SESELO-876212 format. One record per atom (N, C-alpha, C, CB): y, x, z; residue in one letter. Coordinates in steps of 0.2 Angstrom, whole numbers, plus 5000, padded with zeros to 4 digits. Each point is the difference from the previous one (the first is absolute). Glycine has a CB too. Layout:
SESELO-876212
YXZA
...
end
This chain:
SESELO-876212
480550794977X
500450065003X
500849985001X
499050104994X
501249925012X
500649985000X
500550065000X
499649915006X
500950084993X
500550054999X
500150035008X
500649934989X
499750145011X
500250015008X
500649985001X
499450095001X
500449905006X
500649955004X
500750034998X
499249995011X
501050064991X
500650044999X
500050064995X
500349965012X
500250064985X
500150064997X
499950065003X
500649944994X
499150105003X
499850075005X
500750035003X
498950034993X
501549965004X
500750045004X
500249965006X
500550044988X
499449885011X
500149965006X
499550015005X
500649934994X
498850085005X
499450015005X
500350065002X
498849944994X
501450115004X
500150085003X
500549995005X
499850064990X
500849905007X
500649995006X
499849965006X
500849994991X
498749965008X
500049945006X
499950055006X
499449884994X
500050165006X
500050025008X
500750035002X
498650035000X
501949994997X
500650045002X
500549945004X
499950094990X
499949845008X
500549955002X
500149985006X
499849964991X
499850075015X
500150015007X
500550045002X
498949985000X
501050084998X
500650055000X
500649974997X
499250094999X
500949884996X
500749984996X
500249955005X
499750014987X
499949945016X
500149955004X
500450035007X
499049934994X
500750115009X
500250045006X
500750024999X
498950055001X
501350004992X
500650015000X
500449944999X
499750104997X
500349845000X
500449955000X
500149985007X
499749984989X
499950005015X
500049975005X
500250055006X
499249934995X
500950135004X
500350045005X
500849985001X
499050094996X
501349885000X
500749985001X
500149924999X
500450134997X
499149854998X
500149934999X
499649955004X
500350034990X
499849925013X
499649955005X
499449984996X
501149965006X
498950034986X
499649994997X
499950044994X
500149905006X
499350114991X
500050044993X
499449974996X
500650115004X
499449894990X
499449994996X
500050034994X
500049905005X
499450124991X
499950034993X
499749974996X
500150085003X
500049924991X
499549974996X
500050044993X
500249895005X
499150114992X
500150024993X
499749954996X
499950125003X
500549894991X
499949954995X
499750034993X
500949935006X
498950034990X
499850034994X
499949924996X
499350135004X
501049864991X
500049954996X
500050004993X
500449965009X
499150024987X
500050024992X
499849944996X
499650115002X
500749874992X
499949944997X
500050044992X
500649895010X
498950074987X
499950004991X
500049944998X
499350104999X
501049894996X
499949954995X
499850014993X
500849975007X
498749994993X
499749994991X
500149954998X
499150065001X
501149954992X
500149944997X
499750004992X
501049985008X
498649964990X
499950004994X
500249924997X
499150105002X
501249914992X
500149934996X
499750014993X
501149965007X
499250014989X
499849994993X
500350064996X
500049875002X
500450155001X
500550064995X
499850075003X
501149924998X
498850085010X
500450065004X
499550015006X
501449984997X
498550095005X
499650015006X
500550055003X
498749974997X
501350025010X
500450035004X
499650035006X
501049944996X
499150115007X
499950025006X
500650035004X
498950014996X
501349975009X
500650025004X
500050015007X
500649944992X
499550135010X
499750025006X
500749995004X
498950084995X
501249885010X
500649995005X
500150065003X
499849875003X
500850144999X
500250065003X
499750005008X
501250014991X
498350055010X
499749995007X
500450025005X
499150024995X
500849955010X
500550025006X
499450045005X
501149894998X
499150155005X
499750045005X
500350035006X
499350014990X
500749985016X
500450035005X
499949985007X
500750024991X
499750005014X
500049985006X
500649975003X
499250085001X
500849885004X
500549975003X
500050025007X
499949904991X
500650125011X
500150025008X
500449945003X
500150144997X
499749835007X
500649965004X
500050015008X
499849914991X
500750075010X
500350015008X
500449925002X
500250154999X
499849855007X
500449945002X
500550025006X
498949914996X
501650105002X
500750035005X
500249955006X
500650054988X
499049895012X
500249975005X
500449935000X
499950125003X
500349894989X
500449944998X
499749984993X
501150045005X
498750004991X
499849994993X
499550054998X
501149954997X
498550034998X
499450044998X
500450054993X
498849905004X
501050174998X
500250054994X
499650024996X
500750035006X
499349994987X
499450024996X
500250074996X
499749865000X
499850184998X
500250064997X
499449994995X
500650085010X
499549934983X
499450014996X
500050064997X
500149884997X
499250165003X
499950054997X
499550004994X
500450055010X
499749994984X
499649974995X
499550085002X
500949914989X
498450065008X
499650045001X
499550005007X
500950064992X
498649985008X
499650005007X
499950085002X
499449884998X
501150155002X
500050085004X
500249995006X
500350074990X
499249975014X
500049995007X
500750055002X
498449975001X
501850074997X
500550035002X
500549975000X
499650084999X
500649894994X
500649964999X
500049945004X
500050044989X
499549935013X
500049945006X
500250035005X
499249934997X
500550135006X
500150015007X
500850015000X
498850055002X
501450004994X
500750024999X
500549934999X
499650144995X
500249835002X
500349934997X
500149955006X
499350004989X
500150005016X
500149985007X
500550025004X
499049994999X
501150085002X
500350045005X
500849984998X
499150105001X
501149894992X
500650004998X
500149935002X
499950104991X
499749845007X
500249935001X
500350005006X
499149964993X
500650065013X
500349985006X
500550045003X
499049965001X
501350084995X
500650035003X
500749964998X
499450114998X
500949915008X
500649974998X
500249925001X
499850094992X
499649885010X
500049935002X
500049995008X
499449994989X
501049965013X
500149975007X
499449965002X
501450004998X
498150015005X
499549955001X
500049965007X
499450074992X
500649875009X
499949965006X
499450015004X
500749924993X
499350105012X
499350015005X
499849925001X
500450125007X
499949844994X
499749945000X
499849954995X
500550015009X
499550034985X
499849974994X
499249975000X
501050074995X
498949875004X
499349984999X
499949944995X
499950035012X
499549984987X
499649964994X
499449985001X
500450064993X
499449885005X
499349985002X
499650024994X
500449905008X
499150144994X
499650024995X
499349984998X
500750085002X
499249875003X
499249985000X
499650035003X
500149964991X
499250035010X
499550035001X
499950074996X
499749885004X
499950174999X
499850054997X
499449984995X
500450085010X
499749954984X
499549984995X
499950074995X
500549885000X
498950124997X
499850044995X
499549984996X
500450085006X
499549954989X
499550004994X
500350004993X
499549935008X
499950084987X
500050024993X
499949944995X
499650105005X
500749884992X
499849944997X
500250014992X
500249915011X
499250054985X
500050014992X
499849944997X
499650115001X
500749884993X
499949954996X
499249994999X
501350024994X
498449935007X
499349994996X
500049984994X
499549985008X
500250064987X
499949974993X
499450044997X
501349984998X
498549994998X
499450024996X
500150034993X
499549905006X
501250104992X
500250054995X
500750025000X
499149954994X
500850115010X
500550045001X
500450034993X
499350015010X
501449964988X
500450014994X
500150084999X
500649895001X
499350155006X
500150075000X
499550044997X
500449995010X
499049974989X
499350044998X
499949974993X
499450005012X
501049974985X
500049974992X
500450044996X
499949875004X
500050164990X
500350044996X
500549954997X
499150094998X
501549945000X
500549964997X
499849964993X
500950095006X
498949944989X
499649994995X
499549925002X
500250154998X
499449865006X
499649945002X
500549935002X
499050095006X
501549934998X
500549965001X
500349964995X
500150085008X
500249964986X
500349974996X
499349964995X
501250095003X
498349944996X
499649964996X
499749935004X
499750114994X
500349885012X
500149955004X
500549954998X
499650085010X
501049954990X
500649954998X
499949984992X
500950075009X
499049984987X
499849984992X
499549955000X
500150114996X
499449895008X
499549954999X
500349935002X
499150085004X
501349925000X
500249935004X
500649974995X
499750055012X
500750014983X
500449984996X
499649964993X
500950105005X
498549934994X
499749974994X
499749935003X
499850124995X
499949875010X
499849955003X
500649945000X
499150075006X
501449954996X
500649944999X
500149994992X
500650035012X
499650034985X
500249994993X
499749944996X
500250124999X
499049895002X
499549964996X
500049935002X
499250095000X
501249895004X
499949935002X
500449954996X
499950045011X
500649984986X
500549954996X
500450044996X
500149905009X
499950094983X
500550034996X
500650005001X
499449984993X
500849975012X
500849995000X
500250065007X
500049854995X
499750195007X
500250045005X
500350064995X
498949975011X
501750064991X
500350044997X
499950085005X
500849894994X
499150095012X
499950065003X
499749995007X
500950034992X
498650025010X
499849995006X
500050065004X
499449914995X
501050095010X
500250065004X
499750005006X
501150014995X
498550055006X
499550015006X
500350055004X
499149974993X
501250035012X
500450045004X
499550015007X
501149964995X
498750115007X
499750025006X
500550045005X
498950014993X
501149985012X
500350055004X
499650025006X
501049964997X
498950115004X
499750045006X
500350025006X
499550034992X
500549955013X
500450025005X
499650045007X
500849904995X
499350155005X
499750035006X
500550035007X
499250034990X
500749965015X
500450005005X
499750025006X
500749934994X
499450145009X
499650035004X
500650025006X
499050064990X
500749935016X
500750005006X
499650025006X
500749894996X
499850155008X
499850025008X
500649995004X
499250104998X
500649875008X
500549995005X
499950035005X
500449914997X
500050125007X
499850025007X
500750005004X
499150084995X
500849885010X
500450005007X
499750025006X
500649914996X
499550075009X
499850025007X
499449965001X
501250045005X
498849894991X
499549965002X
499449994993X
501049955009X
499350074986X
499649994994X
499850054996X
500649915000X
498850104997X
499950064996X
499549964994X
500150105011X
500249894984X
499849954995X
500150034993X
500249905008X
499350084988X
499950034993X
499849944995X
499750125005X
500549864989X
499849944996X
500050034993X
500649905007X
498950084990X
500050004992X
499949944997X
499750124999X
500849854998X
500249944996X
499950004993X
500849985009X
498749994988X
500050004991X
500249934999X
499150094997X
501349914999X
500349934997X
499949994992X
501050025009X
498849944990X
499949994992X
500449934998X
498750055000X
501649964993X
500349934999X
499949994991X
501050015011X
498649954987X
500049984992X
500449934998X
498850074999X
501649944996X
500349944997X
499849994993X
501050025008X
498949934990X
499849994991X
500649955000X
498650014997X
501950014998X
500549964996X
499849984995X
500750045005X
499149894992X
500049984995X
500649984996X
499049995004X
501250024990X
500649984996X
499749974995X
500850075002X
499449864996X
499749964994X
500749974997X
498849965005X
501050024988X
500649984996X
499849954996X
500650105001X
499949854998X
500049934997X
500549984997X
499449965007X
500649984990X
500749984997X
500549995004X
499549964992X
500550055015X
500549985005X
500350075002X
499549885004X
500150164995X
500250085001X
499550035004X
501149995000X
499050075004X
499650045004X
500049995008X
500150084990X
499349915014X
500049985005X
499450055004X
500549884996X
499550125009X
499550045003X
499749985007X
500650094994X
498849935010X
499749985005X
499750065002X
499949884995X
499950135012X
499750075002X
499549965006X
501150094997X
498449975004X
499449995005X
500050085004X
499149904991X
500950095015X
500050065004X
499350005005X
501549995000X
498450085001X
499650005005X
500150075006X
499249934991X
500850085014X
500450065005X
499749985006X
501350024996X
498750045007X
499750015008X
499950075002X
499549894999X
500450125007X
500050055003X
499150014999X
501349995009X
498450054986X
499450014998X
499850034995X
499949935004X
499650094992X
500050034994X
500049974994X
499650075006X
500249964988X
499949974994X
499649945000X
500150104996X
499449905009X
499649944999X
500249945000X
499450065003X
501249924999X
500349935001X
500349984994X
500350025011X
499950044983X
500249984994X
499749974995X
500550085002X
499249865000X
499649974995X
500349924999X
499050085003X
500949914991X
500249944996X
499549964997X
501150054998X
498749895003X
499549974996X
500349974993X
499449975011X
500150024984X
500249984994X
500349935002X
499150064994X
500749895010X
500549955002X
500650005001X
499249975003X
500950075003X
500850025001X
500450034994X
499550035012X
500250004984X
500550034995X
500049954994X
499750125002X
500049844998X
499949934995X
500649975004X
498649974997X
501450025009X
500449945003X
500850035000X
499049955008X
501050124992X
500750035000X
500449984993X
499450105007X
500049934988X
500249994993X
500349924999X
499150094996X
500549865006X
500149935000X
500749985003X
498749985000X
501450055005X
500749985003X
500650044996X
499449985012X
500450084986X
500650024996X
500149964995X
499750115003X
499949874992X
500149964995X
500249935002X
499350084995X
500549895010X
500249945002X
500950005001X
498849995006X
501450074996X
500750025001X
500549974995X
499550105006X
500249924987X
500350004995X
500349914999X
499250124996X
500449845007X
500249935000X
500349975005X
499150004994X
501050045012X
500349995006X
500649965000X
499550105004X
500649845000X
500549975001X
500550035005X
499449924996X
501350065004X
500650015005X
500049955005X
500650064991X
499349965016X
500049945005X
500749975001X
499150065006X
500949894995X
500649955001X
500350025007X
499449904992X
501450145009X
500050025006X
500149935005X
500450124996X
499349895011X
500149955005X
499550025005X
500549924992X
499550055014X
499550005006X
499349994998X
500849955008X
498750084994X
499349974998X
499550025005X
500350014989X
499149955012X
499550025004X
499650064995X
500049885006X
499950184998X
499850064997X
499450015004X
501150054995X
498349975001X
499450045002X
500150064998X
499349914999X
500750145005X
500150074998X
499250035002X
501550005002X
498350044992X
499550045001X
500150075004X
499749944991X
499750075012X
500050075004X
500650044999X
498950015000X
501150024994X
500450054998X
500849975001X
499050044992X
501149905007X
500749994999X
500049985008X
500249964987X
499450015018X
500150005006X
500250075002X
499349915002X
500450134997X
500250075002X
500650034999X
499050024998X
501349964997X
500750034998X
500549965004X
499750034988X
500249915013X
500449975005X
499950005007X
500049944992X
499450095010X
499950035006X
500450085001X
498949935000X
501150094995X
500350085000X
500749995000X
499150064993X
501249915002X
500749985000X
500349965006X
499650004988X
500149955015X
500349965005X
499950045007X
499849894994X
499650145007X
499850035006X
499850084999X
499649895004X
500850144992X
499950074998X
500550055003X
499549964989X
501050055005X
500550055003X
500449975005X
500150064989X
500049885011X
500549975007X
499750015006X
500449904994X
498950115007X
499850015006X
499650075001X
499849874999X
500650184997X
499950075001X
500550025006X
499650034987X
500249995019X
500750005004X
500450035000X
499749985005X
500350094991X
500550034998X
500649954998X
499350094997X
500549864999X
500649964999X
500349975005X
499749984990X
500049995015X
500349995007X
500450045003X
499249955001X
500750124998X
500550045004X
500550004996X
499350075006X
500749934988X
500650004995X
500449945000X
499350074994X
500449875009X
500249944999X
500249964994X
500450055009X
498849974987X
500249984992X
499449944999X
500550154995X
499349835011X
499449945000X
500149955003X
499350084999X
500749864999X
500149945004X
499449985003X
500849964992X
498750075006X
499449985004X
500150025006X
499349994992X
501150065011X
500050035007X
500149955005X
500450104995X
500149845002X
500349965005X
499549945001X
501250034996X
498249975000X
499549964999X
499450015004X
500449994990X
499550065014X
499450025004X
500049945004X
500250135001X
499249865000X
499749945005X
500349944998X
500050075011X
500249924983X
500249934998X
499549984993X
501450035006X
498749914993X
499749984994X
500250034994X
499849915005X
499850104990X
500250024993X
499549974995X
500550115004X
499149854998X
499649974994X
499649945006X
499750124989X
499949855006X
499649945001X
499450035005X
500149934987X
499650035017X
499450025005X
499450034997X
500349915008X
499850094985X
499450024997X
500250094997X
499849844995X
500850175006X
500150064998X
499950065004X
500749944994X
498850105005X
499950075003X
499950054995X
499549965010X
501050114992X
500150044996X
499850075005X
500949924991X
498850115004X
499750085003X
500050054996X
499249955005X
500850124999X
500150054996X
499450055003X
501449974998X
498350054997X
499450045003X
499850064997X
499649895003X
500650174998X
499750064996X
499250025001X
501150045001X
498649925003X
499350025002X
499649954996X
500350045012X
500049914982X
499549974997X
499750044996X
500649905001X
498750104999X
499550054996X
500150004992X
499249985009X
500950074989X
500050014993X
500649974996X
498950005001X
501649975002X
500749994997X
500450064997X
500049895007X
500550094989X
500450064997X
500450005005X
499949994989X
500449995015X
500550015007X
499750035005X
500849914998X
498650105003X
499550025006X
500250085000X
499049904998X
500950105009X
499950085003X
499650005007X
501350054994X
498550005009X
499750025007X
500549995004X
499350074997X
501349975002X
500650005004X
500650014996X
499450055009X
501249944995X
500650004997X
500250085000X
500349885003X
500450134993X
500250065000X
500250035006X
500349964990X
499750005015X
500250035007X
499450015004X
501149945001X
498350044997X
499350015003X
499949955004X
500150114999X
500249825000X
499749945004X
499549964996X
501150005005X
498349994998X
499449974996X
500249924997X
499150075008X
500549944987X
500249934996X
499749945003X
499950074989X
500449875012X
499749945003X
500649954998X
499150065011X
500549894989X
500549944996X
500549975007X
498849954990X
501850035007X
500649975002X
500049944998X
500550095001X
499749855004X
500149944997X
500849995002X
498749955002X
501550034992X
500750004999X
500349945003X
499850064989X
499949885008X
500149925001X
499449975002X
500950004991X
499249965015X
499349975004X
500349934998X
499550085012X
500049874985X
500049925000X
500849984998X
498949995010X
501550064986X
500749994998X
500550035005X
499649894993X
500250145011X
500550035005X
500050084998X
499949905011X
500650124989X
500150084998X
500050035007X
500949994989X
498450065010X
499950035007X
500350085000X
498949925002X
501250114994X
500150074999X
500150044994X
499549995010X
500850064990X
500150034992X
499650075001X
501249954996X
498950084999X
499750054999X
500450065001X
499449944993X
500150125011X
500550055002X
499850084999X
500249925009X
500150134992X
499950065000X
500150025006X
500150014989X
499850065013X
500150035007X
500749995003X
499250084997X
501349944998X
500649985002X
500349935002X
500050104994X
500049875001X
500149945001X
499649945006X
500450044988X
499149985013X
499649975005X
500350035007X
498949994992X
501350065009X
500450035005X
500649995001X
499350064998X
501149934997X
500749995000X
500049925001X
500550094992X
499149875006X
500049925002X
499549985006X
500349984988X
499550075015X
499549995005X
499549945000X
500950055006X
498749974988X
499549954998X
499450044999X
500949904994X
498650055006X
499250034998X
499950044993X
499749895005X
500150174996X
499950034993X
499649964995X
500150115007X
500049904987X
499549984994X
499950064996X
500349875000X
499050144997X
499850064996X
500350004994X
498950015006X
501849984991X
500350004996X
500750054998X
499549885002X
500350185001X
500550064998X
499850024994X
500350035010X
500149974986X
499650034993X
500650044995X
498849895000X
501050174998X
500550024995X
499650014993X
500750065011X
499849954984X
499850014994X
499550074998X
501249934998X
499150135005X
499850065001X
500250045005X
499849984990X
500150085011X
500150035006X
500950024998X
498650065003X
501749934992X
500850024999X
500449945002X
499850074990X
499849875011X
500449945004X
499849985005X
500349964990X
500250015013X
500049985008X
499549945000X
501350055003X
498549935003X
499649945003X
500549954999X
499250075010X
500449864988X
500349945001X
499549955002X
500750034992X
499549925012X
499549955000X
499949974994X
500349975011X
499050024987X
499849984992X
499649945001X
500050134995X
499849835000X
499549964999X
499450044998X
500749914998X
498850055003X
499250044998X
499749944996X
499850105012X
499849874990X
499749954998X
500249935003X
499050094998X
501449874999X
500549945003X
499749944998X
501150065000X
498749885004X
499749954997X
500049945004X
499350084995X
500749865002X
499949935003X
499350005003X
500849944992X
499250025014X
499150005001X
499949934998X
499850095012X
499549924987X
499749944997X
499949935004X
499450084995X
500549875002X
500049935003X
499249985000X
501449974997X
498449965004X
499449994999X
500049934995X
499750055012X
500849964984X
499949944994X
499750034994X
501149935004X
498450034993X
499850034993X
500449994995X
498949985003X
501250064991X
500550014996X
500149934996X
499850125000X
499749864999X
499949934996X
500449955003X
498950034997X
501049975011X
500349955003X
500750025001X
498949965005X
501350084996X
500850014999X
500450004994X
499750075006X
500049954989X
500449964993X
499749924999X
500150114994X
499549875009X
500049945000X
500549955003X
499050044999X
501449995005X
500549975003X
500750024997X
499450005011X
500650014983X
500650004996X
499949954994X
500250125003X
500249844997X
500149944994X
500350044994X
500249895009X
500550134992X
500250064995X
500350055003X
500249934992X
499750125004X
500150085003X
500050064996X
499549965010X
500450084991X
499950074997X
499550035003X
501150024997X
498450025000X
499550045003X
500250074998X
499049925001X
501550135003X
500250074997X
499450055001X
501349995004X
498550024991X
499450055000X
500250075000X
499449914995X
501050115002X
500350085000X
500650015002X
499450014992X
500850045010X
500650025002X
500250074996X
499849945012X
500850074986X
500250074998X
500650035004X
499649964988X
500650025016X
500650035004X
500349965006X
500350074990X
499949965014X
500349975006X
500550045003X
498949945002X
501650025001X
500750035004X
500149975006X
500650024991X
499850025014X
500049975005X
500750025003X
498750005002X
501849965002X
500750015002X
499850005009X
500849934987X
499050135015X
499949995008X
500649975003X
499350105000X
501249934999X
500649975003X
500249925000X
500350104997X
499649884996X
500149934998X
499549965002X
500650034991X
498750005008X
499349995000X
499849934995X
500150055013X
500349974982X
499749974994X
499450044996X
501149964999X
498450004997X
499750024995X
499949994993X
499650015009X
500250034988X
500149984993X
499150024997X
501750034999X
497949944998X
499450024998X
499949984992X
499749995012X
500250054984X
499949984994X
499149984998X
501150084997X
498749875002X
499450004997X
500049994993X
499749975009X
499750084989X
499950024994X
499849954996X
499850095004X
499949864999X
499849944996X
499549955006X
499950084987X
500249855012X
499749965003X
499849944995X
500750045011X
498949894993X
499849954998X
500349955002X
499050054999X
500949904998X
500249935002X
499449985004X
500849964989X
499549995017X
499549975004X
500249934999X
499850085008X
499749884990X
500149934999X
499349955003X
500750054989X
499549915016X
499549955003X
499550055004X
500049904989X
500350155012X
499550055005X
499550044996X
500149925010X
500150094984X
499650054996X
500450054996X
499149915000X
500650154999X
500550054996X
499949974993X
499950105007X
500649904989X
499949994992X
500050074997X
500749904999X
499350084995X
500150074995X
500750014998X
498849984996X
501749985005X
500650004999X
500350075004X
500149874998X
500150184999X
500250065003X
500950014999X
498650064998X
501649975007X
500750025001X
500250055002X
500049925002X
500550124994X
500150085001X
500750014998X
498850044998X
501650005006X
499850025006X
500249945004X
500150124999X
499849895008X
500149965005X
500450025006X
499049974996X
501650035006X
500450035004X
500149965006X
500550064992X
499349965014X
500049975007X
500450045004X
498849955000X
501850005002X
500450035005X
500149955006X
500650074991X
499749975015X
500149955007X
500150055006X
499149904995X
501150055009X
500250045006X
499350015005X
501549944999X
498450115004X
499250025002X
499849945004X
500250145001X
500349855006X
499649955004X
500049924996X
500450075012X
499949924983X
499849944998X
499550014995X
501049955002X
499050104995X
499350004995X
499350015005X
500650054989X
499349985017X
499650005003X
499949945003X
500050105000X
500449875003X
500049935003X
499749944997X
501150045004X
499049964990X
499649974995X
499449994999X
500850024996X
498850055005X
499350015000X
499749945002X
500150125000X
499549844996X
499749945004X
499050015000X
501249904996X
498750145000X
499350025001X
499850064997X
499849905000X
499850135004X
499850074998X
499250004998X
500950045008X
498949994987X
499350004998X
499550055003X
500449964990X
499150045011X
499450035003X
499750084996X
499649855005X
500850164989X
499950064996X
500650055002X
499349944990X
500550125008X
500350075001X
500050044994X
499650005011X
501050044987X
499950044997X
500750065000X
499149914993X
500850155005X
500650055002X
500050034993X
499950045014X
500849984984X
500250034994X
500350065002X
500149914993X
499950135003X
500350085002X
500650014996X
498850055002X
501749995000X
500650014997X
500250065003X
500349884998X
500450145001X
500450065002X
500549955003X
499650114990X
500849935015X
500549975004X
500650045001X
499049955004X
501750054994X
500550055002X
500449975005X
500050044989X
500450005014X
500449995006X
500750004996X
499150055010X
501249904988X
500550004996X
499850024992X
500750045012X
499550024986X
499950034993X
499550065002X
501249964995X
498450055010X
499850065002X
499550005005X
501050054996X
498650015006X
499649995006X
499349954997X
501350015011X
498450004985X
499549964996X
499450035004X
500549994987X
499249935015X
499350025003X
499549954997X
500650055012X
498849974990X
499549954996X
499849935005X
499350114994X
500649845004X
500049935005X
499649954996X
501350025005X
498549934998X
499749944998X
500549935003X
498850074998X
500949894999X
500349935003X
499549944997X
501450054999X
498649905004X
499649964999X
499949955005X
499450084993X
499949875008X
500049955003X
499549954996X
501150025006X
498949924996X
499849944997X
500549964996X
499249995011X
500549964986X
500449954995X
500549965006X
498849984990X
501850025008X
500549955006X
500249944996X
500750105007X
499449844996X
500449954997X
500650005004X
499049924997X
501650084999X
500750015003X
500449964995X
499850135006X
500949864996X
500549984995X
500550055000X
499849875003X
500650144989X
500550035001X
500450004993X
499450065008X
501149974991X
500450004994X
499750034995X
500950015006X
499149974988X
499650044995X
500649994993X
498649985005X
501450074991X
500450004995X
499950054994X
500849965008X
end
């Protein structure tokens, strides 16, 4: 059984959106109206505590007009029809509209969409969710006596959206789930931790972990107690898909969100049509990727989800847009107009951003490395869109010697470099592929769910 597509009050207001649209476009050359409801609940169980924390829900209406020069917006809390109609009439007053203002809205489209899932979190009682987390905590704690804490964190996110303009009448109900298990262990050398996550647009059915996966997590955490420091220098690196993804996110993420082009804050703008990496480098952003944490059916401006190729065979082809940046820059629209909630403006944002796979088996890729480091997990990343430098922190990695990964562990591993130099150093791309989920902010705010990833890569970079 599925939850209903929209909240009852959203369903009740939806038939009136055509009337609201007529009010907006009586004066403006373009109008749009959106309904948005977003709810988040976090559940936590560890050795000492249990918590259920409901995030502040957001529910409201966004009115939008184009005045011939820029897009204007007004947010209204709740879904009361009379308030929305009155708000639309007030919104268009006192504004000078240019009669020749035009936007490329694309083809006519309509449809209602909903996340496919076997076990809808909305239909599962809170106590049952907590018991699931308790059982996961017990399973992990039983693996090794050196575990001082096993924290199991579950995030339940529900997003319901309606978008209406003169060419689009769309609704979507997106369920996202995210579970992270953090294991903390203690030894003579101190306290260290490692984690394992599972995320997606799906129901509770994807939140399963095998005994082997949990044992592997604990084994890695314990091994961190004896990890060595890496000697600073330039190395051949093999990056696991999660690490490849962070490099992708930081190098061709915020720097190619085209509002940064308009603000002249991104060096990438001067590289359009130019080489930024080796022939093996292909980078995509794809919100239509089935089941991934950053996926949706249409963006917050009603543009249908589809893949965008950012880099083709090392050449920077295009950036990510929302409606305004695409119109101002006179470039093709991509489905990347996203807002944190109805109280925030739309920006061009990443969704599922990744390196494309190659055709080389992983064993053969690693076999090319006489001496190097296999960076198997990352903990953070930073970028400088203006200077185009990146910093990626590997949580840990392993020595590569004679084309084989050894048991010698390094932690942490700091990777730095200038984006075109790092991407140009990529000399081999594996035939595997994996995405990892996370959250991305625009600066220090405007948080949205994303994923990043790709295959294993062979490259050179500065490590310290």
